[in-house]
C-alpha positions in Angstrom: -18.7 -16.9 17.4 -18.3 -15.1 14.0 -16.7 -11.7 14.3 -17.8 -8.6 12.4 -15.5 -7.3 9.7 -14.3 -4.5 12.0 -13.9 -6.8 15.0 -11.8 -9.2 12.9 -9.5 -6.4 11.7 -9.1 -4.9 15.2 -8.4 -8.2 16.8 -5.8 -9.0 14.2 -4.1 -5.7 14.7 -3.9 -6.3 18.5 -2.6 -9.9 18.1 -5.8 -11.4 19.5 -7.6 -14.5 18.4 -9.6 -14.2 15.2 -12.1 -16.5 13.5 -10.4 -16.2 10.1 -7.6 -14.2 8.4 -8.9 -10.7 7.5 -8.9 -9.8 3.8 -8.3 -6.4 2.2 -9.6 -5.2 -1.2 -9.1 -2.2 -3.4 -6.4 -3.3 -5.8 -8.5 -5.6 -8.0 -8.6 -4.4 -11.6 -9.8 -5.4 -15.0 -13.3 -4.5 -16.2 -14.1 -8.0 -17.3 -12.7 -9.5 -14.1 -14.6 -7.2 -11.8 -17.8 -7.7 -13.8 -17.6 -11.5 -13.6 -16.8 -11.4 -9.9 -19.7 -9.1 -9.3 -22.0 -11.4 -11.3 -23.1 -8.7 -13.8 -22.7 -8.2 -17.6 -19.5 -6.2 -18.5 -21.8 -3.6 -20.2 -23.5 -3.0 -16.8 -20.1 -2.7 -15.1 -18.9 -0.2 -17.6 -22.0 1.9 -17.2 -21.3 2.2 -13.4 -17.7 1.1 -12.7 -17.7 2.3 -9.1 -20.9 0.4 -8.3 -19.6 -2.7 -10.1 -16.3 -2.5 -8.2 -18.2 -2.5 -4.9 -20.4 -5.4 -5.9 -17.3 -7.4 -6.8 -15.7 -6.7 -3.4 -18.9 -7.8 -1.6 -18.9 -11.0 -3.6 -15.4 -11.6 -2.4 -16.5 -10.9 1.2 -13.6 -8.7 1.9 -13.3 -7.3 5.4 -11.6 -4.0 4.6 -10.7 -1.9 1.6 -8.1 0.7 0.8 -8.9 3.6 -1.5 -9.9 1.6 -4.5 -8.2 1.7 -7.9 -10.5 0.2 -10.5 -10.7 0.2 -14.3 -13.3 2.2 -16.2 -12.3 1.1 -19.7 -12.5 -2.5 -21.1 -8.9 -2.6 -22.2 -7.4 -0.4 -19.4 -4.2 -1.9 -17.9 -2.9 0.7 -15.5 -3.4 4.3 -14.5 -0.8 6.9 -13.5 2.0 5.4 -15.7 5.2 7.5 -15.8 7.1 7.4 -19.1 10.4 9.0 -19.6 9.5 10.1 -23.1 7.1 12.6 -21.6 9.9 14.5 -20.0 12.3 15.0 -22.9 14.2 18.3 -22.6 13.9 18.6 -18.8 17.4 18.9 -17.3 18.4 18.4 -13.6 19.0 22.1 -13.2 15.2 22.5 -13.4 14.9 20.7 -10.0 17.5 23.1 -8.6 15.6 26.2 -9.9 12.3 24.8 -8.6 13.8 24.2 -5.1 15.2 27.8 -5.1 11.6 29.1 -5.7 10.2 27.4 -2.6 10.0 29.1 0.8 12.9 28.6 3.2 11.2 28.6 6.6 8.5 26.4 8.1 6.3 29.5 8.8 6.4 30.6 5.2 5.7 27.1 3.9 2.6 26.8 6.1 1.4 30.3 5.5 -1.1 29.3 2.8 -2.0 25.9 4.3 -5.8 25.6 4.2 -6.6 23.4 7.2 -10.4 23.6 6.6 -10.1 22.6 3.0 -7.8 19.6 3.8 -10.0 18.5 6.6 -13.1 18.6 4.3 -11.3 16.5 1.7 -10.6 13.7 4.1 -14.0 14.0 5.7 -15.8 13.6 2.4 -13.8 10.5 1.6 -14.7 8.8 4.9 -18.3 9.9 4.7 -18.7 8.5 1.2 -16.9 5.2 2.2 -19.2 4.7 5.2 -22.2 5.5 3.1 -21.4 3.5 0.0 -19.4 0.5 1.1 -22.1 -1.2 3.1 -20.0 -2.6 5.9 -16.7 -3.0 4.2 -14.2 -1.3 6.6 -12.3 1.7 5.2 -8.5 1.2 5.6 -7.1 4.8 5.2 -4.7 5.0 2.3 -3.3 8.4 1.4 0.0 8.4 -0.5 0.8 12.0 0.6 1.2 10.7 4.1 3.9 8.2 3.2 6.5 10.6 1.8 7.1 12.6 -1.4 9.9 10.6 -3.0 8.8 10.3 -6.7 9.9 13.7 -8.1 10.3 11.7 -11.3 6.6 12.1 -11.8 7.2 15.8 -12.2 10.6 16.0 -13.8 11.2 12.5 -15.2 13.5 9.7 -14.0 16.8 10.9 -15.6 16.6 14.5 -14.3 15.5 13.3 -10.9 18.3 10.7 -10.5 21.0 13.1 -11.7 19.7 15.9 -9.4 20.0 13.5 -6.4 23.8 13.4 -7.2 24.4 16.9 -8.3 21.9 18.9 -6.2 21.1 16.8 -3.1 20.3 19.8 -1.0 17.7 21.0 -3.5 16.1 17.6 -3.7 16.0 17.4 0.1 14.5 20.9 0.3 11.6 19.9 -2.0 10.9 16.8 0.1 11.1 18.9 3.3 8.6 21.6 2.0 6.1 19.0 0.8 6.4 17.0 4.0 5.7 20.0 6.2 2.4 20.3 4.5 1.7 16.5 4.8 2.6 16.6 8.5 -0.3 19.0 9.0 -2.5 16.7 7.0 -1.5 13.8 9.3 -2.5 15.9 12.4 -6.0 16.4 10.8 -6.2 12.7 10.2 -5.5 11.9 13.8 -8.6 13.8 14.8 -10.7 12.1 12.1 -9.5 8.6 13.3 -11.1 9.4 16.6 -14.2 11.0 15.3 -15.0 8.3 12.8 -13.7 5.5 15.1 -11.5 4.2 12.3 -9.5 1.1 12.6 -5.9 2.2 13.6 -4.3 1.3 10.3 -2.8 3.4 7.5 -1.4 2.1 4.2 1.1 4.3 2.5 4.8 4.5 1.5 6.2 5.4 -1.9 8.2 3.1 -4.2 11.9 3.6 -3.4 13.2 0.4 -5.1 13.3 -1.5 -8.4 14.2 -5.1 -8.9 17.9 -4.2 -8.2 17.3 -2.5 -4.9 17.0 1.2 -3.9 16.7 3.6 -6.9 19.2 6.0 -5.2 21.9 5.5 -2.6 20.4 4.5 0.9 22.9 6.9 2.6 21.3 9.7 0.6 17.8 8.6 1.5 18.8 8.4 5.2 20.1 11.9 5.2 17.5 13.7 3.0 14.4 11.6 2.6 13.6 9.3 5.5 13.7 12.1 8.1 11.0 13.9 6.2 8.8 10.8 6.1 9.3 10.4 9.9 8.2 14.1 10.3 4.9 13.3 8.5 4.0 10.1 10.2 5.0 11.0 13.8 1.5 12.4 14.8 -0.1 9.2 13.6 2.4 6.9 15.2 2.0 8.8 18.5 -1.8 8.4 18.2 -1.3 4.6 18.0 -2.0 4.2 14.3 -0.1 1.2 12.7 1.4 2.3 9.4 1.9 -0.3 6.6 4.6 0.5 4.1 4.2 -0.5 0.4 7.1 -2.7 -0.8 7.8 -2.8 -4.5 11.0 -4.2 -5.9 13.9 -5.4 -3.7 13.2 -3.5 -0.5 15.5 -5.6 1.7 18.2 -2.9 2.1 15.6 -0.4 3.4 13.3 -2.6 5.5 15.1 -1.7 8.8 14.9 2.0 7.8 11.1 1.8 7.3 10.7 0.3 10.8 13.1 2.6 12.5 11.2 5.7 11.4 7.9 4.4 12.8 6.3 2.0 10.3 5.1 -1.2 11.9 3.8 -3.2 8.9 4.8 -4.1 5.4 2.8 -4.8 2.2 3.4 -6.4 -1.1 6.8 -8.0 -1.8 8.2 -9.5 -5.0 9.0 -12.9 -3.6 10.7 -13.9 -6.9 13.6 -11.5 -5.9 14.3 -13.7 -2.8 12.3 -11.9 -0.2 11.3 -14.5 2.4 8.4 -14.1 4.8 9.9 -16.9 7.1 12.6 -14.4 8.1 10.4 -11.3 8.1 7.9 -12.9 10.4 10.5 -12.9 13.2 11.2 -9.2 12.9 9.9 -6.8 15.5 8.7 -3.2 15.2 10.4 -0.1 16.6 8.4 -0.7 19.9 9.0 -4.4 20.0 5.7 -5.6 18.6 5.2 -8.3 15.9 4.9 -6.8 12.4 1.6 -6.6 10.5 1.6 -7.9 6.9 -0.6 -7.1 4.0 0.6 -10.3 2.3 0.6 -9.5 -1.3 -0.6 -12.2 -3.7 1.9 -11.9 -6.5 0.6 -9.8 -9.4 3.7 -10.5 -11.4 3.7 -14.3 -11.1 1.1 -16.3 -9.2 -2.1 -14.4 -9.9 -1.6 -13.9 -13.6 0.1 -17.2 -14.5 -0.5 -19.6 -11.7 -3.0 -22.4 -11.4 -5.6 -22.7 -8.6 -3.1 -25.0 -6.8 -0.4 -22.3 -7.1 -2.8 -19.8 -5.6 -3.5 -22.1 -2.6 0.2 -22.9 -2.2 1.1 -19.2 -2.0 -1.5 -18.6 0.7 -0.3 -21.7 2.6 3.2 -20.1 2.4 2.0 -16.8 3.8 0.0 -18.5 6.6 2.7 -20.9 7.7 5.5 -18.4 7.5 3.6 -16.1 9.8 3.0 -18.7 12.4 -0.5 -19.5 11.5 -1.3 -16.1 10.0 -0.1 -13.9 12.9 -0.6 -10.3 11.9 -1.6 -11.4 8.4 -4.1 -9.6 6.1 -4.7 -11.1 2.6 -4.1 -8.5 -0.1 -2.5 -8.2 -3.5 1.0 -7.1 -4.1 -0.2 -4.4 -6.5 -3.2 -3.7 -8.7 -4.3 -6.8 -10.7 -4.7 -6.4 -14.4 -6.5 -7.7 -17.4 -4.1 -10.6 -17.6 -5.3 -12.1 -14.2 -7.9 -14.9 -14.5 -10.9 -14.0 -12.4 -10.9 -17.6 -11.1 -7.6 -17.0 -9.4 -8.9 -13.9 -7.6 -12.0 -15.7 -6.4 -10.1 -18.7 -5.2 -7.6 -16.6 -3.3 -10.2 -14.8 -1.3 -12.2 -18.0 -0.8 -9.4 -20.2 0.2 -7.8 -17.9 2.8 -11.0 -18.1 4.8 -10.5 -21.9 5.2 -7.1 -21.4 6.9 -7.3 -21.9 10.6 -5.6 -18.9 12.4 -2.9 -20.0 14.8 -2.3 -23.3 13.1 1.1 -22.7 11.4 1.9 -25.9 9.5 5.2 -26.2 7.8 6.4 -23.1 5.9 8.1 -23.5 2.5 10.4 -21.0 0.7 9.8 -22.8 -2.6 6.1 -22.3 -3.4 6.5 -19.0 -5.2 9.5 -20.3 -7.1 7.6 -23.4 -8.3 5.1 -21.3 -10.3 5.9 -21.8 -14.0 9.1 -23.7 -13.1 
């Protein structure tokens, strides 16, 4: 019997039998791409991008969707891009002075926390999703719940990195203050999960790595950063929500840390760096459950430059490596751009539905390496 979208996602979370691998949307970009997938003229898409984005995701028959990022301009490539040139003249001492201006006690930090305003913000998001998405299941995705690592978006990369070395206590204090506030937001979300009967998933987790590994020393992260993330997510973990950590760059040195603090799933991966799902599929969570994987179709390689055969081969690799798709949700590794052929996106979401859950096949570690070889 065919499952509903919500049933399919819930059963996959629980490790129960499903009729097909669940699919997730929300990170499909490119105005032309979304218009074509939606089956509408690009001019119509640009007049109402939000509506066009939803039409495209319905055309792809996605089961769930994170908070969508979609392009509103014909030539838009990315949003929220951090450029060091924008922070010229900011010195590391600015981070120290900023930290010194912040409250020193939990009570004073929370003094002005507006619980009602925060609750209304999340409530409006879920109400709009249930109203507009016409059956696509909302997968909660709020970056403030996954930690507050990227101080570089406020001070620039150089000042941030140097401050981590020269003023570690100050950097840690900023993370602690912001995380106290996000812990209260997490408590609000726990109640909304129950009220809206949301699927027990949360996608979050900041970029901590580049292609060479962690941006700062893992020992520093374990002392000053990761405990603040644990503080935020503990209410959700205790409520039974499975948290999926975003994985950009070479995250291998930190994967165990993610799981130790309460995450029980992973998303993305840059397979070209040597990350292998065959090995990760055998890893267990902090409470000895199989991991969940938002298996990211490669936006740096396969999706933009691969053939349809390459797309199918990458999905075969995901499916086989995870023992027939155990804990697998098809997703993209990041937001797709204007360089991605719409045919590749359509084929990925079509083809994964043909894969029989529980039929592993023979996993290969070479499929992603073969693209453009």
